[in-house]
mmCIF file of the C-alpha atoms, coordinates in Angstrom:
data_MODEL
# 
_entry.id   MODEL 
# 
loop_
_atom_site.group_PDB 
_atom_site.id 
_atom_site.type_symbol 
_atom_site.label_atom_id 
_atom_site.label_alt_id 
_atom_site.label_comp_id 
_atom_site.label_asym_id 
_atom_site.label_entity_id 
_atom_site.label_seq_id 
_atom_site.pdbx_PDB_ins_code 
_atom_site.Cartn_x 
_atom_site.Cartn_y 
_atom_site.Cartn_z 
_atom_site.occupancy 
_atom_site.B_iso_or_equiv 
_atom_site.pdbx_formal_charge 
_atom_site.auth_seq_id 
_atom_site.auth_comp_id 
_atom_site.auth_asym_id 
_atom_site.auth_atom_id 
_atom_site.pdbx_PDB_model_num 
ATOM 1   C CA . MET A 1 1   ? 0.000  0.000  0.000   1.00 0.00 ? 1   MET A CA 1 
ATOM 2   C CA . SER A 1 2   ? 1.413  3.387  -0.959  1.00 0.00 ? 2   SER A CA 1 
ATOM 3   C CA . GLN A 1 3   ? 1.513  6.279  1.454   1.00 0.00 ? 3   GLN A CA 1 
ATOM 4   C CA . ALA A 1 4   ? -0.844 9.149  0.635   1.00 0.00 ? 4   ALA A CA 1 
ATOM 5   C CA . LEU A 1 5   ? 0.835  12.220 -0.802  1.00 0.00 ? 5   LEU A CA 1 
ATOM 6   C CA . SER A 1 6   ? 0.852  15.411 1.204   1.00 0.00 ? 6   SER A CA 1 
ATOM 7   C CA . GLU A 1 7   ? -0.781 18.468 -0.369  1.00 0.00 ? 7   GLU A CA 1 
ATOM 8   C CA . ASP A 1 8   ? 2.666  19.898 -1.062  1.00 0.00 ? 8   ASP A CA 1 
ATOM 9   C CA . GLU A 1 9   ? 3.789  16.690 -2.781  1.00 0.00 ? 9   GLU A CA 1 
ATOM 10  C CA . ARG A 1 10  ? 0.583  16.530 -4.797  1.00 0.00 ? 10  ARG A CA 1 
ATOM 11  C CA . TRP A 1 11  ? 1.062  20.031 -6.192  1.00 0.00 ? 11  TRP A CA 1 
ATOM 12  C CA . MET A 1 12  ? 4.784  19.513 -6.731  1.00 0.00 ? 12  MET A CA 1 
ATOM 13  C CA . HIS A 1 13  ? 3.941  16.534 -8.931  1.00 0.00 ? 13  HIS A CA 1 
ATOM 14  C CA . HIS A 1 14  ? 1.739  18.906 -10.940 1.00 0.00 ? 14  HIS A CA 1 
ATOM 15  C CA . ALA A 1 15  ? 4.691  21.316 -11.227 1.00 0.00 ? 15  ALA A CA 1 
ATOM 16  C CA . LEU A 1 16  ? 6.876  18.407 -12.394 1.00 0.00 ? 16  LEU A CA 1 
ATOM 17  C CA . LEU A 1 17  ? 4.392  17.683 -15.210 1.00 0.00 ? 17  LEU A CA 1 
ATOM 18  C CA . LEU A 1 18  ? 4.754  21.299 -16.289 1.00 0.00 ? 18  LEU A CA 1 
ATOM 19  C CA . ALA A 1 19  ? 8.550  20.999 -16.108 1.00 0.00 ? 19  ALA A CA 1 
ATOM 20  C CA . ARG A 1 20  ? 8.324  18.062 -18.515 1.00 0.00 ? 20  ARG A CA 1 
ATOM 21  C CA . LYS A 1 21  ? 6.552  20.359 -21.008 1.00 0.00 ? 21  LYS A CA 1 
ATOM 22  C CA . ALA A 1 22  ? 9.544  22.698 -20.853 1.00 0.00 ? 22  ALA A CA 1 
ATOM 23  C CA . TYR A 1 23  ? 11.899 19.724 -21.302 1.00 0.00 ? 23  TYR A CA 1 
ATOM 24  C CA . GLU A 1 24  ? 10.026 18.598 -24.420 1.00 0.00 ? 24  GLU A CA 1 
ATOM 25  C CA . LEU A 1 25  ? 10.369 22.115 -25.844 1.00 0.00 ? 25  LEU A CA 1 
ATOM 26  C CA . GLY A 1 26  ? 14.141 22.167 -25.237 1.00 0.00 ? 26  GLY A CA 1 
ATOM 27  C CA . GLU A 1 27  ? 13.822 24.640 -22.367 1.00 0.00 ? 27  GLU A CA 1 
ATOM 28  C CA . VAL A 1 28  ? 15.416 24.194 -18.944 1.00 0.00 ? 28  VAL A CA 1 
ATOM 29  C CA . PRO A 1 29  ? 12.798 21.984 -17.264 1.00 0.00 ? 29  PRO A CA 1 
ATOM 30  C CA . VAL A 1 30  ? 11.239 24.074 -14.517 1.00 0.00 ? 30  VAL A CA 1 
ATOM 31  C CA . GLY A 1 31  ? 7.520  24.048 -13.814 1.00 0.00 ? 31  GLY A CA 1 
ATOM 32  C CA . ALA A 1 32  ? 5.374  26.164 -11.510 1.00 0.00 ? 32  ALA A CA 1 
ATOM 33  C CA . VAL A 1 33  ? 1.766  26.114 -10.377 1.00 0.00 ? 33  VAL A CA 1 
ATOM 34  C CA . ILE A 1 34  ? -0.122 28.622 -8.231  1.00 0.00 ? 34  ILE A CA 1 
ATOM 35  C CA . VAL A 1 35  ? -2.865 27.267 -6.007  1.00 0.00 ? 35  VAL A CA 1 
ATOM 36  C CA . ARG A 1 36  ? -5.472 28.974 -3.864  1.00 0.00 ? 36  ARG A CA 1 
ATOM 37  C CA . ASP A 1 37  ? -8.049 27.088 -1.790  1.00 0.00 ? 37  ASP A CA 1 
ATOM 38  C CA . GLY A 1 38  ? -7.064 23.799 -3.436  1.00 0.00 ? 38  GLY A CA 1 
ATOM 39  C CA . GLN A 1 39  ? -7.606 25.112 -6.977  1.00 0.00 ? 39  GLN A CA 1 
ATOM 40  C CA . VAL A 1 40  ? -5.080 25.917 -9.706  1.00 0.00 ? 40  VAL A CA 1 
ATOM 41  C CA . ILE A 1 41  ? -5.213 29.621 -10.511 1.00 0.00 ? 41  ILE A CA 1 
ATOM 42  C CA . GLY A 1 42  ? -2.071 29.777 -12.636 1.00 0.00 ? 42  GLY A CA 1 
ATOM 43  C CA . GLU A 1 43  ? 0.602  27.602 -14.132 1.00 0.00 ? 43  GLU A CA 1 
ATOM 44  C CA . GLY A 1 44  ? 3.675  27.933 -16.256 1.00 0.00 ? 44  GLY A CA 1 
ATOM 45  C CA . TRP A 1 45  ? 6.952  26.433 -17.348 1.00 0.00 ? 45  TRP A CA 1 
ATOM 46  C CA . ASN A 1 46  ? 10.252 27.845 -18.506 1.00 0.00 ? 46  ASN A CA 1 
ATOM 47  C CA . CYS A 1 47  ? 10.040 29.267 -22.016 1.00 0.00 ? 47  CYS A CA 1 
ATOM 48  C CA . PRO A 1 48  ? 12.576 32.106 -22.384 1.00 0.00 ? 48  PRO A CA 1 
ATOM 49  C CA . ILE A 1 49  ? 14.156 30.533 -25.480 1.00 0.00 ? 49  ILE A CA 1 
ATOM 50  C CA . GLY A 1 50  ? 10.912 29.895 -27.350 1.00 0.00 ? 50  GLY A CA 1 
ATOM 51  C CA . ASN A 1 51  ? 9.360  33.192 -26.281 1.00 0.00 ? 51  ASN A CA 1 
ATOM 52  C CA . HIS A 1 52  ? 12.544 35.216 -26.879 1.00 0.00 ? 52  HIS A CA 1 
ATOM 53  C CA . ASP A 1 53  ? 11.944 36.616 -23.404 1.00 0.00 ? 53  ASP A CA 1 
ATOM 54  C CA . PRO A 1 54  ? 14.523 36.486 -20.596 1.00 0.00 ? 54  PRO A CA 1 
ATOM 55  C CA . THR A 1 55  ? 11.734 36.965 -18.040 1.00 0.00 ? 55  THR A CA 1 
ATOM 56  C CA . ALA A 1 56  ? 9.750  33.905 -19.171 1.00 0.00 ? 56  ALA A CA 1 
ATOM 57  C CA . HIS A 1 57  ? 10.713 31.771 -16.177 1.00 0.00 ? 57  HIS A CA 1 
ATOM 58  C CA . ALA A 1 58  ? 8.184  29.235 -14.928 1.00 0.00 ? 58  ALA A CA 1 
ATOM 59  C CA . GLU A 1 59  ? 7.316  31.336 -11.873 1.00 0.00 ? 59  GLU A CA 1 
ATOM 60  C CA . VAL A 1 60  ? 6.730  34.486 -13.911 1.00 0.00 ? 60  VAL A CA 1 
ATOM 61  C CA . MET A 1 61  ? 4.607  32.603 -16.437 1.00 0.00 ? 61  MET A CA 1 
ATOM 62  C CA . ALA A 1 62  ? 2.505  31.160 -13.604 1.00 0.00 ? 62  ALA A CA 1 
ATOM 63  C CA . LEU A 1 63  ? 2.131  34.638 -12.063 1.00 0.00 ? 63  LEU A CA 1 
ATOM 64  C CA . ARG A 1 64  ? 1.036  36.073 -15.419 1.00 0.00 ? 64  ARG A CA 1 
ATOM 65  C CA . ASP A 1 65  ? -1.464 33.267 -15.900 1.00 0.00 ? 65  ASP A CA 1 
ATOM 66  C CA . ALA A 1 66  ? -2.897 33.660 -12.386 1.00 0.00 ? 66  ALA A CA 1 
ATOM 67  C CA . GLY A 1 67  ? -3.017 37.451 -12.634 1.00 0.00 ? 67  GLY A CA 1 
ATOM 68  C CA . THR A 1 68  ? -4.962 37.236 -15.893 1.00 0.00 ? 68  THR A CA 1 
ATOM 69  C CA . LYS A 1 69  ? -7.397 34.642 -14.546 1.00 0.00 ? 69  LYS A CA 1 
ATOM 70  C CA . GLU A 1 70  ? -7.878 36.504 -11.252 1.00 0.00 ? 70  GLU A CA 1 
ATOM 71  C CA . ASN A 1 71  ? -7.984 39.909 -12.958 1.00 0.00 ? 71  ASN A CA 1 
ATOM 72  C CA . ASN A 1 72  ? -5.534 41.138 -10.324 1.00 0.00 ? 72  ASN A CA 1 
ATOM 73  C CA . TYR A 1 73  ? -1.767 41.533 -10.116 1.00 0.00 ? 73  TYR A CA 1 
ATOM 74  C CA . ARG A 1 74  ? -1.858 40.584 -6.444  1.00 0.00 ? 74  ARG A CA 1 
ATOM 75  C CA . LEU A 1 75  ? -2.528 37.015 -5.404  1.00 0.00 ? 75  LEU A CA 1 
ATOM 76  C CA . PRO A 1 76  ? -3.093 36.953 -1.626  1.00 0.00 ? 76  PRO A CA 1 
ATOM 77  C CA . GLY A 1 77  ? -3.836 33.579 -0.103  1.00 0.00 ? 77  GLY A CA 1 
ATOM 78  C CA . SER A 1 78  ? -1.975 31.747 -2.861  1.00 0.00 ? 78  SER A CA 1 
ATOM 79  C CA . VAL A 1 79  ? 0.830  29.194 -2.821  1.00 0.00 ? 79  VAL A CA 1 
ATOM 80  C CA . LEU A 1 80  ? 3.370  28.786 -5.600  1.00 0.00 ? 80  LEU A CA 1 
ATOM 81  C CA . TYR A 1 81  ? 4.887  25.340 -6.161  1.00 0.00 ? 81  TYR A CA 1 
ATOM 82  C CA . VAL A 1 82  ? 8.027  25.315 -8.295  1.00 0.00 ? 82  VAL A CA 1 
ATOM 83  C CA . THR A 1 83  ? 10.459 22.521 -9.069  1.00 0.00 ? 83  THR A CA 1 
ATOM 84  C CA . ILE A 1 84  ? 13.623 24.593 -8.522  1.00 0.00 ? 84  ILE A CA 1 
ATOM 85  C CA . GLU A 1 85  ? 14.455 27.323 -6.026  1.00 0.00 ? 85  GLU A CA 1 
ATOM 86  C CA . PRO A 1 86  ? 13.499 30.700 -7.528  1.00 0.00 ? 86  PRO A CA 1 
ATOM 87  C CA . CYS A 1 87  ? 16.082 33.195 -8.774  1.00 0.00 ? 87  CYS A CA 1 
ATOM 88  C CA . THR A 1 88  ? 16.344 36.844 -7.758  1.00 0.00 ? 88  THR A CA 1 
ATOM 89  C CA . MET A 1 89  ? 13.981 38.051 -10.485 1.00 0.00 ? 89  MET A CA 1 
ATOM 90  C CA . CYS A 1 90  ? 11.333 35.497 -9.593  1.00 0.00 ? 90  CYS A CA 1 
ATOM 91  C CA . VAL A 1 91  ? 11.576 36.147 -5.849  1.00 0.00 ? 91  VAL A CA 1 
ATOM 92  C CA . GLY A 1 92  ? 10.974 39.833 -6.546  1.00 0.00 ? 92  GLY A CA 1 
ATOM 93  C CA . ALA A 1 93  ? 7.956  39.049 -8.710  1.00 0.00 ? 93  ALA A CA 1 
ATOM 94  C CA . LEU A 1 94  ? 6.536  36.715 -6.047  1.00 0.00 ? 94  LEU A CA 1 
ATOM 95  C CA . ILE A 1 95  ? 6.915  39.397 -3.389  1.00 0.00 ? 95  ILE A CA 1 
ATOM 96  C CA . HIS A 1 96  ? 5.227  42.009 -5.582  1.00 0.00 ? 96  HIS A CA 1 
ATOM 97  C CA . GLY A 1 97  ? 2.472  39.520 -6.421  1.00 0.00 ? 97  GLY A CA 1 
ATOM 98  C CA . ARG A 1 98  ? 1.798  39.029 -2.694  1.00 0.00 ? 98  ARG A CA 1 
ATOM 99  C CA . VAL A 1 99  ? 2.050  35.250 -2.929  1.00 0.00 ? 99  VAL A CA 1 
ATOM 100 C CA . ASP A 1 100 ? 1.728  33.960 0.648   1.00 0.00 ? 100 ASP A CA 1 
ATOM 101 C CA . ARG A 1 101 ? 3.835  30.832 0.401   1.00 0.00 ? 101 ARG A CA 1 
ATOM 102 C CA . VAL A 1 102 ? 6.457  29.335 -1.910  1.00 0.00 ? 102 VAL A CA 1 
ATOM 103 C CA . VAL A 1 103 ? 7.258  25.630 -1.992  1.00 0.00 ? 103 VAL A CA 1 
ATOM 104 C CA . PHE A 1 104 ? 10.200 24.489 -4.098  1.00 0.00 ? 104 PHE A CA 1 
ATOM 105 C CA . GLY A 1 105 ? 11.728 21.125 -4.903  1.00 0.00 ? 105 GLY A CA 1 
ATOM 106 C CA . ALA A 1 106 ? 15.484 21.323 -5.350  1.00 0.00 ? 106 ALA A CA 1 
ATOM 107 C CA . THR A 1 107 ? 17.831 24.118 -4.389  1.00 0.00 ? 107 THR A CA 1 
ATOM 108 C CA . GLU A 1 108 ? 19.653 26.065 -7.090  1.00 0.00 ? 108 GLU A CA 1 
ATOM 109 C CA . PRO A 1 109 ? 23.191 26.496 -5.732  1.00 0.00 ? 109 PRO A CA 1 
ATOM 110 C CA . LYS A 1 110 ? 24.326 29.067 -8.318  1.00 0.00 ? 110 LYS A CA 1 
ATOM 111 C CA . ALA A 1 111 ? 21.323 31.381 -8.631  1.00 0.00 ? 111 ALA A CA 1 
ATOM 112 C CA . GLY A 1 112 ? 18.841 30.406 -5.920  1.00 0.00 ? 112 GLY A CA 1 
ATOM 113 C CA . ALA A 1 113 ? 17.582 33.463 -4.081  1.00 0.00 ? 113 ALA A CA 1 
ATOM 114 C CA . VAL A 1 114 ? 15.554 31.833 -1.299  1.00 0.00 ? 114 VAL A CA 1 
ATOM 115 C CA . VAL A 1 115 ? 18.134 29.803 0.658   1.00 0.00 ? 115 VAL A CA 1 
ATOM 116 C CA . SER A 1 116 ? 21.154 29.157 -1.573  1.00 0.00 ? 116 SER A CA 1 
ATOM 117 C CA . GLN A 1 117 ? 22.612 32.567 -2.341  1.00 0.00 ? 117 GLN A CA 1 
ATOM 118 C CA . ASN A 1 118 ? 20.636 35.668 -1.430  1.00 0.00 ? 118 ASN A CA 1 
ATOM 119 C CA . CYS A 1 119 ? 17.851 34.624 1.014   1.00 0.00 ? 119 CYS A CA 1 
ATOM 120 C CA . LEU A 1 120 ? 15.721 37.477 -0.306  1.00 0.00 ? 120 LEU A CA 1 
ATOM 121 C CA . PHE A 1 121 ? 12.437 36.489 1.357   1.00 0.00 ? 121 PHE A CA 1 
ATOM 122 C CA . ASP A 1 122 ? 14.192 37.106 4.694   1.00 0.00 ? 122 ASP A CA 1 
ATOM 123 C CA . HIS A 1 123 ? 15.818 40.409 3.722   1.00 0.00 ? 123 HIS A CA 1 
ATOM 124 C CA . ASP A 1 124 ? 15.069 43.402 5.970   1.00 0.00 ? 124 ASP A CA 1 
ATOM 125 C CA . SER A 1 125 ? 13.952 45.525 3.019   1.00 0.00 ? 125 SER A CA 1 
ATOM 126 C CA . VAL A 1 126 ? 11.088 43.191 2.079   1.00 0.00 ? 126 VAL A CA 1 
ATOM 127 C CA . ASN A 1 127 ? 7.760  44.731 3.073   1.00 0.00 ? 127 ASN A CA 1 
ATOM 128 C CA . THR A 1 128 ? 5.776  41.503 2.681   1.00 0.00 ? 128 THR A CA 1 
ATOM 129 C CA . ARG A 1 129 ? 6.685  38.196 4.307   1.00 0.00 ? 129 ARG A CA 1 
ATOM 130 C CA . VAL A 1 130 ? 6.580  35.087 2.189   1.00 0.00 ? 130 VAL A CA 1 
ATOM 131 C CA . VAL A 1 131 ? 6.646  31.746 3.955   1.00 0.00 ? 131 VAL A CA 1 
ATOM 132 C CA . TYR A 1 132 ? 8.773  29.168 2.125   1.00 0.00 ? 132 TYR A CA 1 
ATOM 133 C CA . LEU A 1 133 ? 9.631  25.486 2.195   1.00 0.00 ? 133 LEU A CA 1 
ATOM 134 C CA . GLY A 1 134 ? 12.245 23.661 0.151   1.00 0.00 ? 134 GLY A CA 1 
ATOM 135 C CA . GLY A 1 135 ? 13.018 20.022 -0.501  1.00 0.00 ? 135 GLY A CA 1 
ATOM 136 C CA . VAL A 1 136 ? 9.542  18.818 -1.500  1.00 0.00 ? 136 VAL A CA 1 
ATOM 137 C CA . CYS A 1 137 ? 9.993  15.966 -4.014  1.00 0.00 ? 137 CYS A CA 1 
ATOM 138 C CA . GLU A 1 138 ? 13.605 17.092 -4.156  1.00 0.00 ? 138 GLU A CA 1 
ATOM 139 C CA . THR A 1 139 ? 14.981 13.947 -5.804  1.00 0.00 ? 139 THR A CA 1 
ATOM 140 C CA . GLU A 1 140 ? 12.520 14.049 -8.719  1.00 0.00 ? 140 GLU A CA 1 
ATOM 141 C CA . CYS A 1 141 ? 13.034 17.789 -9.170  1.00 0.00 ? 141 CYS A CA 1 
ATOM 142 C CA . ARG A 1 142 ? 16.805 17.463 -9.175  1.00 0.00 ? 142 ARG A CA 1 
ATOM 143 C CA . LEU A 1 143 ? 16.748 14.478 -11.550 1.00 0.00 ? 143 LEU A CA 1 
ATOM 144 C CA . ILE A 1 144 ? 14.776 16.180 -14.307 1.00 0.00 ? 144 ILE A CA 1 
ATOM 145 C CA . ILE A 1 145 ? 17.258 19.076 -14.333 1.00 0.00 ? 145 ILE A CA 1 
ATOM 146 C CA . SER A 1 146 ? 20.371 16.892 -14.170 1.00 0.00 ? 146 SER A CA 1 
ATOM 147 C CA . ASP A 1 147 ? 19.021 14.602 -16.913 1.00 0.00 ? 147 ASP A CA 1 
ATOM 148 C CA . PHE A 1 148 ? 18.284 17.603 -19.133 1.00 0.00 ? 148 PHE A CA 1 
ATOM 149 C CA . PHE A 1 149 ? 21.805 19.008 -18.783 1.00 0.00 ? 149 PHE A CA 1 
ATOM 150 C CA . ALA A 1 150 ? 23.419 15.564 -19.173 1.00 0.00 ? 150 ALA A CA 1 
ATOM 151 C CA . GLN A 1 151 ? 21.549 15.095 -22.453 1.00 0.00 ? 151 GLN A CA 1 
ATOM 152 C CA . ARG A 1 152 ? 22.509 18.598 -23.567 1.00 0.00 ? 152 ARG A CA 1 
ATOM 153 C CA . ARG A 1 153 ? 26.206 17.937 -22.828 1.00 0.00 ? 153 ARG A CA 1 
ATOM 154 C CA . ALA A 1 154 ? 26.055 14.606 -24.669 1.00 0.00 ? 154 ALA A CA 1 
ATOM 155 C CA . GLN A 1 155 ? 24.465 16.293 -27.698 1.00 0.00 ? 155 GLN A CA 1 
ATOM 156 C CA . LYS A 1 156 ? 27.172 18.975 -27.748 1.00 0.00 ? 156 LYS A CA 1 
ATOM 157 C CA . LYS A 1 157 ? 29.819 16.242 -27.614 1.00 0.00 ? 157 LYS A CA 1 
ATOM 158 C CA . ARG A 1 158 ? 28.179 14.413 -30.547 1.00 0.00 ? 158 ARG A CA 1 
ATOM 159 C CA . ASP A 1 159 ? 27.912 17.663 -32.511 1.00 0.00 ? 159 ASP A CA 1 
ATOM 160 C CA . LYS A 1 160 ? 31.581 18.431 -31.886 1.00 0.00 ? 160 LYS A CA 1 
ATOM 161 C CA . LYS A 1 161 ? 32.600 14.982 -33.199 1.00 0.00 ? 161 LYS A CA 1 
ATOM 162 C CA . VAL A 1 162 ? 30.530 15.494 -36.344 1.00 0.00 ? 162 VAL A CA 1 
ATOM 163 C CA . ILE A 1 163 ? 32.141 18.894 -36.963 1.00 0.00 ? 163 ILE A CA 1 
ATOM 164 C CA . GLU A 1 164 ? 35.617 17.444 -36.379 1.00 0.00 ? 164 GLU A CA 1 
ATOM 165 C CA . SER A 1 165 ? 34.957 14.610 -38.837 1.00 0.00 ? 165 SER A CA 1 
ATOM 166 C CA . ILE A 1 166 ? 33.739 17.080 -41.467 1.00 0.00 ? 166 ILE A CA 1 
ATOM 167 C CA . ASP A 1 167 ? 36.807 19.253 -40.910 1.00 0.00 ? 167 ASP A CA 1 
ATOM 168 C CA . LYS A 1 168 ? 39.095 16.243 -41.484 1.00 0.00 ? 168 LYS A CA 1 
ATOM 169 C CA . GLN A 1 169 ? 37.574 15.550 -44.885 1.00 0.00 ? 169 GLN A CA 1 
# 
């Protein structure tokens, strides 16, 4: 008998499905879903490459979707679930959007702005407190990212060999 998923795990699995959409599109596989009162009010996945938009991170796309559906740029009472720790830009957007809680899967050691690098939700200058939790479905969230980059590195290696063989001809 399998153990029942917690609410956080349930929604993180939804975010992982969205991350897979990004993966299929050749984008860094990050997915995000915004929930209020047990209902999805916004969702998104990374699409900066396809959208030619450096701000098209999963969190921002979910915020845009929720804001449009709610007809409001502020989302009080909402929870954002995202597969990877948000960056500085996304933390700022979440604060401005008045998201109450952020739940993320894996940390992002290089650019994470919640616990890894800048801890921005806890900064004295922040006028709105955002509760956060990391490590939910961490293994699955980390695996989709590491698999994506492993495949990307392998493809670059194959491409380099093809170019070298053409150059030798």
